LUMKOLVO-16426 format. One line per field, with one value per residue (C-alpha): residue in three letters; x, y, z. Coordinates in steps of 0.1 Angstrom, whole numbers. Each point is the difference from the previous one (the first is absolute). Layout:
N
residuo (Ala; ...)
xx (X; ...)
yy (Y; ...)
zz (Z; ...)
***
This chain:
382
residuo (Met; Ser; Arg; Leu; Asp; Ser; Leu; Lys; Gln; Gly; Gln; Thr; Ala; Leu; Gly; Val; Glu; Phe; Gly; Ser; Thr; Arg; Ile; Lys; Ser; Val; Leu; Ile; Asp; Ala; Asn; Asn; Phe; Glu; Val; Leu; Ala; Ser; Gly; Ser; Phe; Glu; Trp; Asp; Asn; Gln; Leu; Val; Asn; Gly; Ile; Trp; Thr; Tyr; Ser; Leu; Asp; Asp; Val; Trp; Lys; Gly; Leu; Gln; Ala; Ser; Tyr; Thr; Asp; Leu; Lys; Ala; Glu; Val; Lys; Asp; Lys; Tyr; Asp; Phe; Lys; Leu; Ser; Lys; Ile; Gly; Gln; Ile; Gly; Ile; Ser; Ala; Met; Met; His; Gly; Tyr; Leu; Val; Phe; Asp; Gln; Ala; Asp; Lys; Gln; Leu; Ala; Glu; Phe; Arg; Thr; Trp; Arg; Asn; Ala; Ile; Thr; Glu; Gln; Ala; Ala; Gly; Glu; Leu; Ser; Lys; Leu; Phe; Asn; Phe; Asn; Ile; Pro; Gln; Arg; Trp; Cys; Ile; Ala; His; Leu; Tyr; Gln; Ala; Ile; Leu; Asn; Gln; Glu; Lys; Ser; Val; Ser; Gln; Ile; Asp; Phe; Met; Thr; Thr; Leu; Ala; Gly; Tyr; Val; His; Trp; Arg; Leu; Thr; Gly; Lys; Lys; Val; Thr; Gly; Ile; Gly; Asp; Ala; Ser; Gly; Ile; Phe; Pro; Ile; Asp; Ser; Asn; Ser; Lys; Asp; Tyr; Asp; Gln; Lys; Lys; Leu; Asp; Gln; Phe; Ser; Asp; Leu; Asp; Gly; Val; Glu; Lys; Gln; Pro; Trp; Asp; Ile; Lys; Arg; Ile; Leu; Pro; Lys; Val; Leu; Leu; Ala; Gly; Gln; Asn; Ala; Gly; Gln; Leu; Thr; Lys; Glu; Gly; Ser; Leu; Leu; Ile; Asp; Pro; Ser; Gly; Asp; Leu; Gln; Asp; Gly; Ser; Val; Phe; Cys; Pro; Pro; Glu; Gly; Asp; Ala; Gly; Thr; Gly; Met; Val; Ala; Thr; Asn; Ser; Val; Asn; Gln; Arg; Ser; Gly; Asn; Val; Ser; Ala; Gly; Thr; Ser; Ile; Phe; Ser; Met; Val; Val; Leu; Glu; His; Pro; Leu; Lys; Lys; Val; Tyr; Pro; Glu; Val; Asp; Val; Val; Ser; Thr; Pro; Thr; Gly; Asp; Asp; Val; Ala; Met; Ile; His; Ala; Asn; Asn; Ala; Thr; Ser; Asp; Ile; Asn; Ala; Trp; Met; His; Leu; Phe; Glu; Glu; Phe; Leu; Val; Leu; Ala; Gly; Lys; Lys; Leu; Asp; Lys; Glu; Thr; Val; Phe; Arg; Ser; Leu; Phe; Phe; Ser; Ala; Leu; Thr; Asp; Ala; Asp; Ala; Gly; Asn; Leu; Leu; Thr; Tyr; Gly; Tyr; Tyr; Ser; Gly; Glu; Asn; Ile; Thr; Gly; Leu; Lys; Glu; Gly; Arg; Pro; Leu)
xx (-513; 11; 34; 12; -10; 18; 34; -4; -1; 27; -26; 19; 22; 32; 9; 37; 7; 35; -3; 24; -12; -17; -1; -36; -18; -36; -22; -28; -29; 5; -38; -11; 29; -6; 28; 10; 27; 33; 32; 24; 40; 15; 35; 14; 29; 38; 27; 31; 29; -23; -24; -39; -1; -17; 18; -12; 0; -28; -20; -8; 6; -36; -13; 1; -17; -25; -10; 4; -27; -21; -1; -3; -33; -10; 2; -15; -32; -5; 16; 21; 36; 9; 17; -13; -10; -10; 14; 30; 13; 23; 5; 28; 18; 9; 30; 37; 32; 1; 28; 10; 28; -3; 4; -30; 22; -6; 17; -4; -22; -33; -6; -33; -26; 9; 33; 11; 37; -8; -4; 29; -17; -34; 7; 22; -26; -29; 18; 12; -38; -18; -20; 5; 17; -5; 28; -16; -2; 17; 14; 11; 21; 15; 14; 13; 19; 17; 7; 14; 21; -12; 14; -30; -18; 20; -12; -34; -25; -34; -12; -36; -23; -8; -33; 19; 26; -27; -18; 32; 10; -40; 2; 29; -13; 20; -36; -15; -30; -6; -5; 26; 26; -4; 17; 29; -3; -17; -34; -10; -39; -7; 23; -5; 35; 32; 8; 21; 15; 12; 11; 25; 9; 8; 21; 20; 13; 36; 2; -30; 13; 31; -20; 0; -40; -28; -22; -37; 19; 3; -31; -29; -29; -30; -35; -32; -29; -19; 30; 14; 34; 9; -11; 13; 32; 7; 28; -23; -24; 25; 15; -37; -8; 36; -29; -8; -33; -7; -1; 12; -20; -13; -11; 19; -12; 31; 14; -6; 11; -17; -11; -22; -16; -7; -19; -19; -9; -14; -17; 19; 13; -18; 11; -11; 1; 22; 12; 24; 19; 10; 25; 40; 0; -27; -11; -31; -7; -20; -7; 8; -27; 32; 36; 13; 13; 38; 20; -7; 26; -27; -21; 7; -19; -8; -24; -30; 1; -16; 26; -16; 16; 2; 13; 14; 14; 19; 19; 20; -12; -37; -11; 35; 2; -36; 11; 25; -23; -24; 32; 1; -32; 4; 24; -14; -32; 15; 21; -35; -11; -28; 4; -15; 3; 15; -31; -15; 29; 0; -39; -3; 29; -11; -37; 12; 21; -31; -10; 22; 6; 33; 17; 8; 18; 29; 17; 19; 26; 4; 32; 4; 25; 11; -24; 1; -29; 14; 37; 11; 25; -4; -20; -5; -29; -11)
yy (-77; -25; 9; -36; 15; 30; -21; -23; 31; 22; 28; 5; 28; -9; 28; -4; 21; 3; 14; 8; -35; -20; -11; 0; -19; 7; -13; 13; -6; 30; -1; 5; 10; -33; -11; -36; -7; 15; -11; 18; -1; 18; 17; 25; 30; -13; 33; -15; 21; 28; -5; -3; -26; -34; -26; 1; -40; 3; 23; -32; -25; 19; 7; -40; -7; 23; -9; -40; 9; 17; -26; -30; 19; 1; -38; -6; 26; -10; -30; 19; 1; 36; 8; 29; 37; 28; 32; 3; 31; 4; 26; 3; 22; 35; 18; -17; -7; -29; 6; -26; 1; -9; -33; 3; -7; 17; 27; 6; -14; 5; 31; 1; 33; -6; 11; 34; 7; 26; 33; 19; -10; 5; 33; 11; -11; 15; 33; -4; -5; 15; -30; -24; -32; -19; -28; -28; 10; -18; 32; 8; -36; 5; 36; -10; -32; 26; 26; -33; -8; -35; -18; -19; 36; 1; -35; 9; -12; -2; 13; -11; -9; -27; -9; 15; -27; -26; 13; 3; -38; -11; 22; 10; 33; 27; 20; 16; 14; 37; 0; -25; 20; 31; -17; -5; 38; 30; -3; 31; -5; 17; -22; -30; -5; 0; 42; 6; 31; -13; -30; 28; 14; -33; -8; 32; -5; -10; -35; -9; 14; -21; -29; -23; -4; 28; 2; -2; -32; -23; 5; -18; 16; 13; -14; 10; -21; -19; -1; -33; -9; -31; -41; -27; -15; -37; 9; 21; -30; -19; 20; 3; -39; -19; -31; 11; 3; 34; 12; 32; 26; 17; 39; 22; 33; 27; -9; 16; 14; -11; 35; -2; -30; 16; 27; -21; -26; 25; 16; 36; 7; 30; 38; 8; -38; -15; -27; -14; -31; -14; -36; -2; 42; 19; 33; 20; 7; 33; 4; 35; 23; 24; 4; 5; 34; -8; -27; -21; -17; -28; -3; -16; 7; -35; -10; -20; -29; 25; 28; 22; 16; -14; 15; -33; 3; -30; -15; -28; -20; -10; -35; -17; 4; -20; -23; -12; -1; -20; -26; -3; -10; -23; -14; -6; -17; -23; -12; 4; -26; 20; 12; 33; 13; 37; 24; -21; 12; 36; 4; -14; 21; 36; -2; -8; 30; 20; -6; 23; 34; 10; -35; -9; 30; -19; 23; -20; 17; -19; 10; -36; 23; 34; 23; 32; 19; 7; -2; -35; -15; -35; -22; -2; -26; 0)
zz (149; 26; 25; -17; -36; 6; 12; -29; -24; 15; 10; 35; 11; 21; 26; 17; 29; 16; 32; 27; 18; -25; -40; -3; -35; -3; -32; -10; -23; -25; -10; 34; 18; 30; 16; -9; 18; 15; 13; 22; 10; 34; -6; 18; -5; 13; 14; -17; 1; 14; -32; 11; -35; -16; -23; -32; 0; 30; -29; -19; 25; 18; -38; -8; 40; -3; -35; 11; 28; -21; -27; 25; 13; -39; 7; 31; -7; -37; -8; -25; -11; -3; -37; -17; 18; -24; 18; 25; 25; 20; 27; 29; 28; -21; 0; 6; -18; -27; -23; -34; -24; -35; 8; 22; 30; 33; 7; 39; 26; -2; 24; 13; 9; 36; -5; 10; -16; -23; 20; -19; -34; 8; 22; -35; -27; 17; 2; -39; -4; 18; 8; 27; -6; 26; 11; -12; -34; -24; -15; 34; 2; -36; 6; 39; -18; -20; 30; 10; -27; -1; -32; -15; -3; -34; -11; 6; -31; 15; 36; 9; 30; 10; -15; -34; 2; 10; -34; -18; 6; -6; -33; -12; 1; 19; 15; 24; 14; 5; 33; 10; -25; 21; 26; -24; -11; 6; -30; -23; 9; -39; -17; 22; -5; 23; 3; -30; 16; 31; -23; -12; 30; 17; -37; 9; 34; -4; 14; -21; -33; 0; 2; -33; 2; -4; 29; -25; -20; 34; 19; -13; -24; 19; -13; 17; 13; -30; -20; -12; 14; -15; -2; 22; -19; 4; 22; 21; 7; 9; 27; 12; -6; 0; -8; -38; 5; -2; -39; -9; -18; 30; -6; 25; 15; 8; 41; 25; 30; 34; 3; -31; 7; 34; -19; -21; 24; 24; -32; 6; -35; -5; 8; 38; 8; 26; 19; 26; 2; 28; -1; 2; -7; 0; -21; -10; -34; -11; -38; -12; -14; -6; 2; 34; 9; 9; 13; 34; 10; 14; -30; -30; -33; -18; -24; -10; -20; -25; 5; 28; 26; 33; 32; 25; 32; 10; 27; 1; 32; 8; 7; 1; 39; 4; -23; 20; 31; -24; -14; 44; 7; -31; 14; 35; -14; -19; 32; 21; -28; -18; -35; -16; -34; 3; -8; 32; 19; -12; 1; 34; 13; -18; 9; 36; -1; -9; 35; 21; -11; 10; -14; 40; 4; -25; -27; -30; -15; -34; -15; -15; -26; -11; 2; -31; 10; 33; -5; 18; -21; 16; 20; 33; 10; 35)
***
């Protein structure tokens, strides 16, 4: 079957990744997995009133812009107007705090993984569970909001991640993949669901038992890779493509976090395999054969998309400082009348850097934001 036939018959799959600096849309042929077209939109987190956040309006602006890019590429390459997609999957940066009331109104700003504002909650929960709860996890943000006596907490009807939020708006389903869920609340690798004992322990905490909600009810349902996670609704299709060309009905896989998509992309989902992801944040992941023998405050236990335990070591700061320099060089090139795409700029400078063993006696302190693993509460870029 030709690529054009796959497009005409809707035998395609669309993946959308909400990364820290770009929203990327990639369309592949579902028969041979070749990339048909792609699109992207640049965005960045903002420090607003001491909170690292993104506007949810920008979520939809970015999704539509990246899809419009992709759709234009399909038209240009194949002289075909894209209107039907077989399958869709959403991926996004994990963790953080996204909460909504019964009327689906957002109750607080989106608090991203980058914030270092939940030290008390993370410490108390780690001790209670005898299990490391990082500051960026959703449950740490929720418990910190309770400790801070935030008025909106009592109104919570749903708490989710960025991937879970986008999936919900596109399908109407309040679900998430188990890898993404493992950054919301600890997972029981046997039941492939939230750890019931820890849910009970959390519910019995003084500030929690006074709330009108039940913790299990306000969390998204956990799904495994391969399970049907709903279909694109008419309302959802318009959120992706406001022109109205995109048909509803596309089948969705469970939304996942960037850790899970990284494992899949590097073929490191099996036990005794691992990978390193170097982006705005940086982390290493190793899929475990056996549970850890004790709690390590530097090691998070998350899940593969099929529910196996993964040891993760995560740092908030990685490429932000490099990205800032790249933007400066790009500006200079534009002023000099030159135009190079980002990939060329990065590749040129990275390969040049490899020739100097000591990096020109230059050392960067990349604390663009606070860093939980080294105990720095606020960013001090130098």
